[in-house]
Backbone bond lengths (Angstrom), bond angles and torsions (degrees), N, CA, C in turn:
res aa  C-N    CA-C-N  psi(-1)  N-CA   C-N-CA  omega(-1)  CA-C   N-CA-C  phi
1 M - - - 1.459 - - 1.534 105.83 -
2 A 1.370 115.18 142.46 1.437 119.00 -177.44 1.543 105.44 -78.91
3 E 1.312 117.45 148.47 1.455 124.98 175.86 1.482 110.79 -151.37
4 W 1.347 117.27 156.31 1.414 119.14 173.22 1.523 107.17 -97.22
5 L 1.391 116.97 137.03 1.394 120.68 166.26 1.484 106.30 -102.41
6 Y 1.418 112.96 135.60 1.478 120.05 -171.45 1.557 106.91 -128.27
7 E 1.271 117.33 131.62 1.488 121.14 178.62 1.500 109.57 -134.38
8 A 1.353 113.00 119.28 1.497 116.86 175.15 1.540 109.19 -87.64
9 G 1.355 117.41 87.00 1.343 124.10 -177.39 1.482 116.38 -78.55
10 I 1.396 117.32 179.88 1.493 120.24 175.61 1.537 105.88 -88.77
11 G 1.335 106.17 117.77 1.508 113.45 178.14 1.471 117.06 87.71
12 E 1.368 115.51 -10.94 1.420 118.24 176.11 1.559 110.06 -164.89
13 A 1.292 117.12 150.22 1.425 122.59 169.09 1.563 110.29 -99.93
14 R 1.423 114.18 144.31 1.443 120.77 -174.78 1.495 109.07 -123.10
15 A 1.273 119.71 146.05 1.427 122.92 175.37 1.506 108.76 -151.41
16 A 1.333 109.88 144.23 1.533 115.48 -174.17 1.657 104.44 -141.79
17 L 1.270 115.87 129.54 1.404 119.96 172.75 1.645 109.85 -91.07
18 V 1.294 111.89 113.08 1.462 118.88 -170.84 1.537 113.01 -111.67
19 S 1.279 116.77 133.15 1.422 120.48 177.44 1.553 108.61 -151.43
20 R 1.306 114.40 133.81 1.451 121.19 -179.44 1.503 108.98 60.18
21 G 1.323 123.06 30.55 1.396 127.17 171.51 1.555 112.74 84.45
22 R 1.308 119.12 7.82 1.446 119.84 173.73 1.457 113.62 -129.39
23 I 1.350 114.22 165.60 1.433 120.13 175.70 1.423 117.39 -90.32
24 W 1.309 120.14 126.23 1.449 128.65 -177.53 1.547 112.31 -101.97
25 K 1.274 115.58 -32.04 1.528 121.23 172.54 1.550 106.18 -138.03
26 A 1.255 114.50 138.48 1.501 125.02 172.94 1.495 109.96 -125.40
27 R 1.328 117.40 129.12 1.482 120.96 -179.95 1.552 107.77 -135.06
28 I 1.332 113.51 146.30 1.425 122.11 174.31 1.574 106.44 -130.40
29 E 1.318 115.98 138.16 1.509 121.27 177.88 1.578 103.72 -125.10
30 L 1.312 118.63 117.52 1.418 121.17 174.87 1.491 113.21 -76.48
31 A 1.374 112.16 141.00 1.453 118.95 173.24 1.504 111.98 -65.70
32 G 1.326 119.29 136.66 1.461 122.80 175.98 1.494 115.63 69.77
33 G 1.405 117.27 24.89 1.357 121.09 175.18 1.544 115.09 -72.01
34 G 1.350 115.33 -177.11 1.440 118.00 -178.23 1.571 110.65 -75.42
35 P 1.275 116.72 -170.99 1.502 123.57 -175.08 1.500 105.53 -60.14
36 R 1.362 116.90 142.75 1.489 122.91 -174.98 1.546 106.60 -91.28
37 E 1.291 118.19 153.27 1.343 126.06 173.10 1.606 109.88 -53.70
38 G 1.324 117.39 131.73 1.452 120.32 -177.55 1.448 114.38 93.41
39 A 1.317 119.98 -13.07 1.480 126.24 178.12 1.501 107.94 -59.75
40 V 1.327 118.72 139.48 1.532 124.93 173.41 1.490 105.00 -112.94
41 A 1.280 121.54 127.19 1.507 122.97 179.85 1.511 110.62 -142.81
42 R 1.312 116.00 152.59 1.480 122.83 168.38 1.507 106.34 -73.22
43 A 1.397 115.75 143.18 1.478 122.63 -176.58 1.388 108.28 -145.71
44 R 1.431 114.19 160.18 1.443 119.62 171.12 1.477 110.25 -124.94
45 L 1.385 113.60 130.50 1.415 123.15 -177.04 1.530 108.47 -70.38
46 V 1.414 115.12 114.27 1.457 117.19 -176.65 1.492 112.72 -106.30
47 E 1.400 117.13 -13.70 1.480 117.10 -177.04 1.485 105.92 -156.15
48 I 1.337 115.40 140.06 1.488 120.39 176.34 1.554 104.59 -113.74
49 N 1.350 117.30 121.26 1.483 121.55 -179.50 1.383 114.24 -93.18
50 G 1.309 124.38 -15.89 1.386 126.72 -172.03 1.526 110.29 176.87
51 P 1.402 117.56 -176.82 1.421 117.07 -179.54 1.503 118.77 -58.91
52 R 1.368 114.54 -23.83 1.519 118.65 -173.55 1.462 115.48 -121.55
53 T 1.413 119.19 -9.88 1.413 122.65 -176.59 1.458 114.87 -127.12
54 G 1.352 113.61 156.00 1.507 118.89 177.91 1.537 108.77 -160.05
55 K 1.328 117.42 -175.59 1.399 126.13 174.68 1.462 111.70 -122.46
56 V 1.379 119.43 137.13 1.391 124.87 -179.63 1.445 111.26 -121.86
57 T 1.258 120.31 150.01 1.525 122.81 167.91 1.527 107.72 -104.58
58 L 1.257 115.43 125.47 1.507 124.07 178.62 1.484 113.44 -72.21
59 A 1.277 119.51 143.81 1.460 122.58 174.20 1.505 111.14 -63.21
60 D 1.329 115.79 168.00 1.433 124.87 174.20 1.512 111.23 50.75
61 R 1.351 113.34 48.98 1.541 120.25 172.75 1.453 110.48 53.72
62 G 1.346 117.44 39.05 1.474 122.65 179.33 1.547 113.63 -82.83
63 G 1.352 113.53 -5.74 1.496 116.84 -178.07 1.468 115.68 83.49
64 D 1.284 121.69 -163.03 1.413 125.19 -174.67 1.532 109.04 -108.40
65 A 1.383 115.02 160.13 1.447 120.15 175.53 1.459 106.59 -153.07
66 L 1.387 113.65 154.49 1.426 121.26 173.93 1.553 108.85 -82.79
67 L 1.350 114.93 136.58 1.484 119.87 -179.78 1.512 110.42 -115.57
68 E 1.317 115.52 120.76 1.509 121.33 177.08 1.565 107.79 -150.66
69 P 1.390 114.50 129.18 1.412 129.27 -3.79 1.561 116.72 -81.90
70 L 1.266 117.29 162.88 1.435 120.81 177.96 1.482 106.58 -78.37
71 P 1.313 119.83 136.74 1.454 121.15 174.45 1.542 111.32 -64.36
72 R 1.316 116.43 141.08 1.501 121.57 -175.27 1.552 107.10 -59.87
73 G 1.354 117.74 133.46 1.418 125.19 177.24 1.542 117.29 78.77
74 V 1.371 118.81 2.22 1.450 121.89 -175.19 1.610 103.20 -75.47
75 T 1.295 115.70 141.88 1.430 119.13 178.15 1.524 109.97 -118.17
76 Q 1.330 114.69 164.04 1.532 119.08 179.40 1.483 108.53 -61.47
77 G 1.374 114.07 137.97 1.473 119.68 -176.53 1.453 116.50 91.46
78 A 1.277 115.88 -6.43 1.513 119.75 -177.67 1.522 108.98 -76.51
79 T 1.309 116.52 153.18 1.514 123.24 173.48 1.510 108.47 -98.60
80 L 1.328 116.87 141.49 1.415 119.07 177.58 1.598 108.28 -152.27
81 T 1.324 114.51 176.74 1.538 119.37 176.99 1.509 106.32 -107.89
82 V 1.306 114.34 136.25 1.565 120.54 179.05 1.455 109.28 -131.41
83 R 1.320 111.13 159.56 1.588 119.72 173.71 1.488 106.01 -122.54
84 I 1.298 114.97 136.11 1.445 119.54 175.90 1.497 111.92 -82.38
85 V 1.380 116.07 125.61 1.415 120.36 -179.95 1.542 116.54 -108.59
86 R 1.321 111.17 -11.75 1.446 119.00 175.12 1.506 108.50 -151.10
87 E 1.350 113.34 127.79 1.466 120.52 -176.53 1.572 111.34 -71.25
88 G 1.300 120.13 160.34 1.455 123.42 171.45 1.545 110.43 -57.86
89 I 1.344 114.54 142.91 1.491 123.82 177.17 1.497 108.54 -133.95
90 V 1.383 112.87 131.49 1.460 120.46 174.18 1.426 107.84 -86.45
91 E 1.368 120.68 123.25 1.478 125.63 172.80 1.489 109.78 -119.37
92 R 1.350 114.35 113.13 1.492 120.10 -175.91 1.476 114.99 44.44
93 G 1.280 118.24 52.33 1.461 125.29 174.59 1.466 111.50 82.94
94 R 1.279 124.38 -1.72 1.449 125.80 -173.19 1.589 105.77 -115.46
95 L 1.340 115.15 128.85 1.456 119.51 179.15 1.472 111.89 -78.90
96 R 1.299 116.48 121.28 1.491 122.66 167.32 1.486 108.71 -85.33
97 L 1.325 120.30 111.41 1.436 126.54 -171.96 1.548 109.91 -54.29
98 P 1.301 114.25 152.61 1.497 118.82 172.01 1.545 107.41 -62.68
99 K 1.289 113.66 151.58 1.547 119.86 177.10 1.521 108.46 -105.48
100 A 1.313 114.92 135.16 1.490 121.88 -177.48 1.592 109.03 -125.53
101 V 1.314 114.46 158.87 1.463 123.45 172.60 1.501 107.08 -127.59
102 P 1.333 121.81 152.72 1.496 123.82 171.33 1.568 106.14 -55.95
103 A 1.339 110.95 147.16 1.480 116.87 -176.33 1.563 110.32 -149.21
104 D 1.270 122.28 169.45 1.412 130.44 173.06 1.576 107.82 -119.20
105 G 1.275 113.89 168.78 1.476 118.55 173.33 1.486 112.00 100.38
106 A 1.361 111.21 170.83 1.486 118.29 179.17 1.519 113.55 -79.68
107 P 1.374 113.95 140.42 1.439 116.91 -178.97 1.500 114.04 -55.30
108 H 1.327 118.30 140.14 1.459 121.97 172.45 1.607 104.91 -153.00
109 P 1.388 114.14 158.89 1.491 115.65 -168.94 1.555 117.62 -82.27
110 G 1.290 118.68 -5.01 1.458 118.24 -179.19 1.527 108.14 94.12
111 L 1.319 115.31 168.90 1.499 119.50 -176.97 1.534 113.19 -83.14
112 T 1.335 116.50 133.38 1.482 120.26 172.75 1.536 108.18 -70.38
113 L 1.375 113.72 171.10 1.497 118.29 173.27 1.505 106.50 -57.45
114 R 1.376 120.67 -45.17 1.420 121.30 -173.79 1.597 111.14 -63.32
115 D 1.355 113.83 -34.65 1.530 118.30 177.51 1.567 107.91 -68.85
116 R 1.336 114.73 -41.24 1.485 114.88 -175.74 1.526 114.24 -67.76
117 I 1.358 121.02 -37.13 1.374 121.58 177.51 1.512 110.32 -71.62
118 A 1.325 122.64 -34.36 1.423 129.51 176.08 1.504 106.55 -60.83
119 A 1.268 120.61 -41.99 1.473 125.06 -178.61 1.413 116.08 -64.29
120 T 1.335 117.57 -16.16 1.458 122.34 178.11 1.535 113.46 -71.52
121 G 1.275 114.87 -19.83 1.458 121.54 -177.65 1.547 115.47 86.27
122 L 1.294 116.35 -4.54 1.486 122.16 -178.36 1.531 109.04 -83.61
123 P 1.297 120.81 153.60 1.423 121.27 179.00 1.557 109.62 -63.90
124 V 1.341 115.67 146.43 1.424 124.07 179.52 1.513 108.55 -118.01
125 R 1.331 118.77 121.50 1.454 119.45 175.74 1.561 108.57 -106.30
126 E 1.255 114.33 125.28 1.508 122.07 177.92 1.499 109.97 -78.91
127 C 1.374 118.78 119.73 1.428 122.43 -178.18 1.561 108.97 -100.52
128 R 1.349 115.52 134.91 1.435 121.08 -179.10 1.476 110.13 -121.58
129 A 1.314 114.55 160.01 1.566 121.73 -168.94 1.516 107.84 -67.39
130 H 1.304 122.24 -31.19 1.441 123.63 -175.86 1.454 113.45 -85.78
131 E 1.335 119.16 -1.26 1.491 122.99 177.34 1.532 110.12 -100.45
132 P 1.413 115.63 166.85 1.444 115.27 173.32 1.504 113.57 -48.78
133 D 1.294 118.37 150.41 1.494 122.50 178.90 1.444 110.95 -85.00
134 R 1.388 115.01 85.10 1.403 120.09 -179.24 1.521 117.35 -67.52
135 L 1.393 114.73 -29.51 1.462 119.02 173.59 1.484 108.82 -61.88
136 E 1.235 118.43 -51.86 1.488 125.33 178.17 1.532 113.90 -53.84
137 E 1.360 111.48 -46.28 1.514 117.32 177.77 1.517 113.86 -58.51
138 A 1.331 114.24 -28.80 1.524 117.87 -176.47 1.517 109.32 -91.74
139 G 1.353 118.76 -6.97 1.431 119.80 174.47 1.527 114.60 107.62
140 W 1.344 119.55 30.65 1.436 124.05 177.23 1.497 115.83 -51.75
141 S 1.316 112.14 -52.01 1.467 117.85 -176.90 1.604 110.79 -63.04
142 E 1.310 116.46 -37.58 1.421 119.07 176.95 1.507 114.07 -61.85
143 V 1.305 113.81 -39.59 1.524 120.02 179.72 1.556 107.41 -67.17
144 L 1.361 116.58 -46.45 1.444 118.66 178.11 1.517 113.09 -58.06
145 D 1.333 112.99 -39.90 1.573 119.48 177.17 1.498 108.13 -64.65
146 E 1.277 123.37 -39.45 1.386 124.61 175.92 1.601 110.41 -56.76
147 A 1.387 114.30 -49.13 1.386 120.00 -177.95 1.502 114.02 -64.05
148 L 1.342 114.33 -35.53 1.473 120.81 -177.27 1.621 111.05 -76.49
149 T 1.350 115.97 -41.16 1.440 118.96 -172.60 1.570 112.77 -97.92
150 G 1.341 114.77 -22.91 1.428 119.31 -175.99 1.491 115.82 75.78
151 D 1.314 117.60 7.17 1.427 121.43 177.43 1.532 113.32 -95.28
152 I 1.371 119.97 117.47 1.379 123.48 -176.31 1.566 112.75 -126.41
153 A 1.223 118.76 109.67 1.451 122.44 178.20 1.462 113.36 -80.93
154 F 1.367 115.66 147.32 1.469 124.91 174.49 1.543 107.15 -144.83
155 P 1.357 116.80 163.50 1.482 115.85 -176.81 1.545 111.41 -64.24
156 G 1.296 112.16 119.19 1.435 120.92 177.04 1.557 113.19 93.46
157 G 1.329 117.03 3.26 1.413 111.38 179.65 1.551 108.76 -179.58
158 W 1.230 118.55 -164.03 1.464 124.48 177.56 1.528 109.42 -158.14
159 L 1.450 108.86 155.55 1.456 120.31 178.49 1.495 107.15 -107.75
160 R 1.271 114.44 143.89 1.555 122.87 166.16 1.560 108.70 -113.26
161 M 1.352 111.62 113.40 1.485 119.86 -176.80 1.569 109.63 -97.04
162 A 1.245 117.92 130.82 1.436 125.60 176.26 1.531 110.52 -126.91
163 I 1.376 115.79 133.63 1.483 122.26 177.14 1.533 108.67 -101.38
164 T 1.323 112.41 126.20 1.487 118.95 175.11 1.456 109.05 -127.39
165 P 1.275 120.85 160.64 1.480 120.65 175.90 1.509 113.33 -58.34
166 A 1.355 120.62 -31.83 1.394 124.10 -177.63 1.570 112.04 -78.70
167 M 1.356 115.66 -41.59 1.487 115.97 -172.91 1.489 106.13 -165.10
168 T 1.328 114.80 166.04 1.446 121.91 167.96 1.573 107.91 -94.24
169 L 1.287 116.05 131.84 1.441 118.90 -174.97 1.611 112.63 -119.61
170 F 1.311 116.83 139.00 1.379 124.64 -179.41 1.535 105.51 -120.15
171 D 1.371 114.16 125.44 1.422 122.85 171.26 1.476 109.54 -104.12
172 V 1.390 116.85 127.54 1.439 118.33 -179.72 1.490 111.09 -98.85
173 D 1.371 116.50 132.66 1.452 121.49 176.25 1.526 111.43 -131.78
174 G 1.215 115.54 145.70 1.492 123.39 175.96 1.475 113.67 165.70
175 A 1.311 115.28 172.93 1.469 119.51 -176.92 1.565 112.33 -78.60
176 P 1.364 118.03 146.46 1.451 121.10 172.80 1.545 114.33 -57.28
177 P 1.385 121.35 167.06 1.439 124.64 -1.63 1.533 113.92 -66.92
178 H 1.379 119.41 147.10 1.355 122.04 -168.83 1.559 112.55 -80.27
179 G 1.426 115.97 -18.76 1.446 117.04 -179.48 1.457 113.94 -65.35
180 P 1.414 116.25 -56.49 1.492 121.97 176.92 1.564 111.62 -60.29
181 L 1.331 115.40 -40.29 1.489 117.98 -179.14 1.539 109.61 -60.64
182 S 1.356 119.32 -42.42 1.383 122.45 -179.22 1.536 113.64 -67.73
183 I 1.279 115.15 -37.42 1.498 117.07 179.67 1.594 106.95 -69.31
184 A 1.274 119.00 -38.26 1.487 119.07 174.77 1.480 111.82 -63.52
185 A 1.370 112.56 -39.40 1.535 118.77 179.68 1.551 107.78 -63.15
186 A 1.357 116.17 -42.87 1.468 115.22 179.16 1.464 116.90 -54.40
187 H 1.329 114.00 -43.93 1.455 119.42 173.17 1.467 114.61 -61.40
188 A 1.324 116.43 -38.02 1.516 123.11 -178.00 1.541 105.56 -67.35
189 V 1.319 119.71 -43.62 1.456 122.47 -175.62 1.558 107.99 -68.89
190 A 1.272 120.73 -42.03 1.450 124.61 176.38 1.543 110.19 -56.79
191 Q 1.316 114.56 -46.56 1.450 117.38 179.31 1.574 111.51 -67.52
192 A 1.248 117.59 -35.40 1.481 120.33 -176.86 1.562 106.93 -70.65
193 L 1.263 118.81 -39.46 1.475 125.20 177.30 1.520 109.52 -51.85
194 E 1.392 110.26 -53.69 1.465 117.40 -178.92 1.472 114.90 -67.32
195 R 1.400 117.94 -41.45 1.409 124.67 -176.50 1.609 108.98 -64.12
196 H 1.264 116.94 -42.64 1.420 120.53 -174.85 1.509 114.17 -95.35
197 G 1.320 118.71 -0.59 1.476 123.48 -179.52 1.507 111.59 62.98
198 I 1.375 117.33 47.90 1.495 118.26 -177.57 1.457 109.92 -89.94
199 G 1.308 119.69 130.89 1.429 120.85 172.06 1.527 109.23 -133.76
200 G 1.361 117.44 -171.20 1.449 119.57 -177.52 1.488 109.59 89.34
201 S 1.353 117.03 -150.55 1.469 122.15 179.15 1.473 109.87 -90.55
202 I 1.291 118.70 133.56 1.481 126.60 -172.75 1.590 106.25 -131.31
203 G 1.363 113.48 128.11 1.475 113.55 174.86 1.514 109.03 -115.44
204 I 1.321 114.78 139.16 1.490 122.51 -177.54 1.626 104.59 -122.16
205 D 1.341 113.05 124.78 1.418 120.12 177.27 1.467 111.37 -109.98
206 F 1.372 112.17 95.41 1.441 119.30 -179.49 1.583 108.29 -83.08
207 P 1.372 118.28 162.74 1.396 120.07 174.45 1.557 108.61 -64.30
208 T 1.284 118.37 153.06 1.490 121.87 176.68 1.512 109.45 -59.30
209 L 1.367 115.63 125.39 1.346 124.78 -178.43 1.458 119.45 -91.56
210 A 1.245 123.57 155.10 1.433 122.02 -172.32 1.525 118.22 -71.07
211 D 1.327 114.60 -35.38 1.484 118.53 -175.35 1.459 108.44 -158.81
212 K 1.369 114.36 176.35 1.456 124.50 -179.73 1.595 113.56 -59.43
213 A 1.380 111.51 -34.50 1.445 112.51 -178.33 1.517 113.35 -71.49
214 E 1.319 117.45 -35.07 1.427 119.91 173.35 1.524 112.94 -65.05
215 R 1.286 117.37 -38.16 1.471 121.52 -178.22 1.508 107.23 -70.41
216 Q 1.325 119.22 -36.24 1.466 121.83 179.43 1.526 112.85 -68.01
217 A 1.355 113.82 -34.91 1.481 122.02 178.94 1.512 109.32 -64.00
218 V 1.383 115.43 -43.94 1.476 118.35 -179.70 1.510 110.35 -67.48
219 A 1.329 115.04 -41.57 1.516 116.61 -179.20 1.622 110.09 -64.95
220 E 1.239 117.27 -35.87 1.488 121.86 175.85 1.608 107.67 -65.80
221 A 1.293 117.56 -34.96 1.500 116.02 176.50 1.487 110.30 -68.73
222 I 1.250 121.55 -34.75 1.533 122.03 174.95 1.491 107.89 -62.27
223 D 1.392 118.05 -45.66 1.426 122.86 -176.25 1.515 112.36 -61.76
224 A 1.282 114.98 -34.31 1.521 122.58 -176.80 1.562 109.76 -80.04
225 A 1.262 113.76 -33.55 1.493 116.70 -173.35 1.503 116.44 -90.64
226 L 1.332 116.72 -26.90 1.479 119.92 -171.79 1.490 108.75 -105.02
227 P 1.344 115.59 123.29 1.451 121.67 -178.12 1.575 112.58 -62.57
228 Q 1.325 113.92 142.29 1.440 116.94 175.50 1.530 108.22 -75.10
229 P 1.397 116.14 158.25 1.391 127.60 7.52 1.587 113.34 -92.79
230 F 1.270 116.45 144.04 1.448 122.30 165.89 1.506 111.96 -157.50
231 E 1.278 116.39 170.37 1.527 118.92 172.53 1.542 103.27 -130.15
232 R 1.308 112.97 155.12 1.420 120.21 178.85 1.475 113.10 -148.92
233 T 1.277 117.58 158.74 1.432 122.26 170.92 1.492 110.69 -91.78
234 A 1.279 115.15 171.02 1.549 122.13 168.99 1.567 107.41 -72.66
235 I 1.329 116.89 157.15 1.433 118.40 174.15 1.551 110.09 -79.51
236 N 1.337 117.32 123.66 1.454 116.47 -177.46 1.489 112.98 -78.78
237 G 1.348 117.51 -177.32 1.395 122.74 -176.24 1.562 116.74 -63.11
238 F 1.471 111.44 -19.31 1.495 114.28 179.09 1.534 110.04 -95.95
239 G 1.385 120.86 3.88 1.423 124.04 177.73 1.579 114.30 87.32
240 F 1.255 114.24 21.12 1.466 115.95 -178.70 1.540 113.12 -104.46
241 M 1.362 121.12 132.74 1.424 125.90 178.55 1.506 106.04 -127.29
242 Q 1.352 113.66 142.82 1.538 118.29 169.76 1.504 107.40 -114.75
243 V 1.388 111.71 136.47 1.438 124.87 174.86 1.512 108.04 -118.04
244 V 1.335 117.00 140.38 1.432 123.97 174.63 1.529 108.96 -125.40
245 R 1.374 112.82 127.30 1.490 122.12 178.54 1.477 108.47 -125.91
246 R 1.362 112.04 158.89 1.475 117.06 173.17 1.498 110.63 -59.07
247 R 1.300 113.55 142.82 1.584 114.86 -178.27 1.581 103.50 -129.95
248 A 1.249 117.43 108.99 1.467 124.71 178.01 1.444 116.03 -99.58
249 R 1.426 114.29 -22.24 1.476 115.87 179.39 1.559 107.92 -164.23
250 A 1.283 116.76 176.30 1.532 119.05 -175.91 1.506 109.22 -66.19
251 S 1.286 114.65 148.58 1.470 121.34 179.13 1.641 105.10 -81.47
252 L 1.310 114.84 163.79 1.456 116.32 172.76 1.494 118.92 -50.88
253 P 1.275 117.77 -45.30 1.515 117.45 174.94 1.474 111.64 -59.69
254 E 1.343 116.30 -43.84 1.482 117.61 -179.63 1.526 113.88 -62.99
255 Q 1.280 115.36 -38.55 1.442 119.89 171.28 1.371 115.34 -51.52
256 I 1.311 118.27 -51.34 1.461 128.98 -175.86 1.534 107.49 -67.08
257 M 1.293 119.20 -48.74 1.486 124.75 -179.84 1.518 109.41 -58.25
258 A 1.371 117.93 -36.83 1.485 122.64 -174.43 1.545 109.55 -60.29
259 D 1.440 117.42 -38.90 1.382 120.10 -177.90 1.541 109.82 -150.99
260 P 1.305 115.24 76.15 1.488 118.08 -177.51 1.540 113.05 -60.89
261 V 1.232 121.49 -33.25 1.518 124.92 -179.51 1.561 105.17 -69.59
262 G 1.327 117.59 -45.64 1.458 116.03 177.11 1.454 115.65 -63.13
263 H 1.356 114.72 -40.98 1.509 120.42 173.43 1.586 109.15 -52.95
264 A 1.339 118.80 -47.97 1.412 124.91 -172.48 1.582 107.31 -67.49
265 A 1.358 113.53 -36.83 1.555 116.51 -179.40 1.471 111.16 -71.54
266 R 1.311 118.58 -41.35 1.464 121.83 175.60 1.508 114.35 -62.07
267 A 1.356 114.12 -38.10 1.545 117.72 177.43 1.519 107.42 -70.12
268 L 1.276 122.48 -32.29 1.526 120.32 177.58 1.514 105.61 -75.48
269 L 1.233 127.23 -37.94 1.452 126.24 176.83 1.620 111.17 -60.06
270 R 1.326 113.52 -36.34 1.409 117.28 174.36 1.511 112.38 -61.38
271 Q 1.353 110.29 -46.02 1.465 118.88 -177.04 1.573 109.04 -64.06
272 F 1.278 118.11 -46.03 1.568 124.09 -178.89 1.481 105.57 -62.61
273 E 1.238 120.91 -43.00 1.499 123.64 -178.85 1.467 111.99 -55.92
274 R 1.344 115.79 -38.40 1.480 119.75 -171.85 1.519 108.95 -90.92
275 L 1.346 119.59 4.49 1.505 117.32 178.56 1.582 110.13 -66.60
276 P 1.300 120.15 136.02 1.452 117.82 -179.83 1.567 113.54 -67.27
277 P 1.292 120.43 147.47 1.480 121.62 -176.89 1.541 108.34 -68.01
278 P 1.355 117.72 150.73 1.443 126.59 -0.90 1.557 115.02 -76.16
279 A 1.265 119.56 128.54 1.457 120.63 -178.46 1.502 111.89 -70.73
280 P 1.283 120.62 138.25 1.502 119.64 173.13 1.447 113.36 -61.64
281 D 1.329 117.61 155.93 1.445 123.19 178.65 1.564 110.20 -99.38
282 T 1.350 120.86 -6.96 1.412 122.16 175.11 1.472 111.86 -131.89
283 H 1.334 112.95 133.67 1.527 120.30 179.79 1.468 107.53 -123.94
284 I 1.345 117.79 130.81 1.400 122.88 174.28 1.522 108.52 -93.00
285 V 1.386 120.56 126.87 1.339 124.82 -172.93 1.611 107.16 -139.35
286 P 1.331 112.56 163.31 1.532 115.11 178.38 1.520 109.66 -55.82
287 E 1.274 117.81 151.82 1.433 121.34 179.10 1.504 116.84 -57.32
288 P 1.388 118.21 -44.52 1.416 114.04 174.26 1.450 118.95 -60.08
289 V 1.381 113.74 -31.97 1.471 119.61 179.70 1.579 107.72 -67.15
290 A 1.320 114.69 -46.01 1.516 119.51 178.66 1.490 108.85 -55.61
291 R 1.287 118.79 -47.64 1.482 120.09 -177.40 1.523 107.86 -61.28
292 W 1.383 116.73 -49.23 1.482 121.05 -178.34 1.563 112.01 -54.16
293 L 1.304 115.35 -47.10 1.467 121.87 -178.58 1.552 109.44 -63.87
294 A 1.390 111.08 -43.08 1.613 109.32 -178.01 1.410 113.42 -61.71
295 R 1.275 122.86 -19.38 1.457 126.92 -178.27 1.505 107.95 -87.04
296 R 1.337 121.51 -7.85 1.457 127.03 -174.70 1.542 112.10 -131.15
297 P 1.326 115.95 62.36 1.475 119.59 -171.54 1.539 111.91 -58.62
298 E 1.361 117.25 -27.46 1.482 123.72 -176.96 1.517 106.93 -59.01
299 L 1.303 121.24 -34.89 1.422 123.19 177.77 1.576 114.05 -68.65
300 T 1.217 112.10 -42.31 1.553 119.59 174.88 1.551 105.63 -61.81
301 D 1.236 118.03 -48.46 1.512 122.01 178.54 1.543 111.42 -54.25
302 E 1.375 113.78 -43.20 1.490 119.04 179.56 1.524 111.35 -62.64
303 L 1.366 114.43 -43.31 1.499 119.28 178.63 1.464 108.74 -59.74
304 A 1.396 121.19 -40.63 1.326 120.39 -176.89 1.495 113.04 -70.34
305 R 1.311 116.69 -38.69 1.479 121.43 172.17 1.450 111.57 -57.00
306 R 1.231 121.08 -39.01 1.496 122.90 -174.03 1.514 112.47 -79.27
307 T 1.334 114.84 -33.55 1.476 119.39 -174.00 1.463 112.38 -101.37
308 G 1.437 118.26 -20.89 1.448 121.02 177.02 1.668 105.57 87.45
309 V 1.274 119.28 5.59 1.446 121.14 179.01 1.502 107.88 -127.90
310 A 1.417 117.45 134.44 1.390 125.83 174.44 1.496 105.47 -78.45
311 A 1.372 113.43 111.86 1.517 122.31 -174.47 1.485 110.12 -91.07
312 H 1.280 117.99 149.76 1.507 122.73 176.30 1.609 104.81 -128.26
313 F 1.269 114.08 142.25 1.461 118.67 -177.38 1.527 109.90 -111.93
314 V 1.340 118.09 122.85 1.478 121.54 -175.13 1.540 104.89 -114.64
315 A 1.344 116.77 134.60 1.388 119.69 179.14 1.554 110.20 -76.76
316 E 1.380 116.05 133.80 1.416 120.82 -179.35 1.511 108.99 -65.27
317 E 1.339 115.40 149.61 1.539 118.57 -175.71 1.521 106.76 -79.63
318 R 1.337 114.91 141.42 1.398 120.05 178.94 1.530 106.32 -78.79
319 R 1.340 115.62 145.55 1.466 120.93 177.03 1.541 109.63 -105.65
């Protein structure tokens, strides 16, 4: 039976949809992130960029967001209510602002990751540090490694995933015959999109296929394997297909790429939290991680609260 595994970690919450012993969806929500998708907030229009777009500053230190469309007759400096339809995304070190639309109703913060998985109607199992590591048993580290390296194996071949500001690209490799390889790859891509929460524009570079019938069979495999809603092109003569899905927030690979040192630090905090007592009071970590944690004492304090030991982080010596 499918169930969600949920872990309220230090600095991030984690969730994985697990069925038949493997992870089908993996999600991370950072603590203290920007406004969540679905949030409704009061905002002030601080900039008009054109007839239909502008920039607003959200109340209660919510930061800035892009507003589209502009309500008719609104002027710069006006106050209005907006709803977040896409969260902020960091692309190569540059923040792509959240996107908002005009809205009505009382302000509210939007659903947390815990709220979203509960809303699916599937069972949610709360995972705690003193219990067996069910996330790891289901393949959590392997999924994170996929997101970090972009290498995804499937029967008969492998995918190479690359994240760009314009789209997420999948390159299909494997031995011929290319028809069956591409059908297997179509299923693997669909599963990867769901597993890593990838939306927006997606490009898939299949091997060059022999004829229109083979290309149609691969397209039908995408249609069967990828949940709606999405739009796609046909596969062209060079084997390329474009898929477009709704994008409400950063994918798992985008989250890791936005702050790889922070990702490594939070993973180590998870590891340290799970150490059996008595927990050590000193941890040797890579120098970038030590500097990152030194700027966030609240995370060290939380580790101490959970383990009962005031931990110190020492940068490992360079050789």
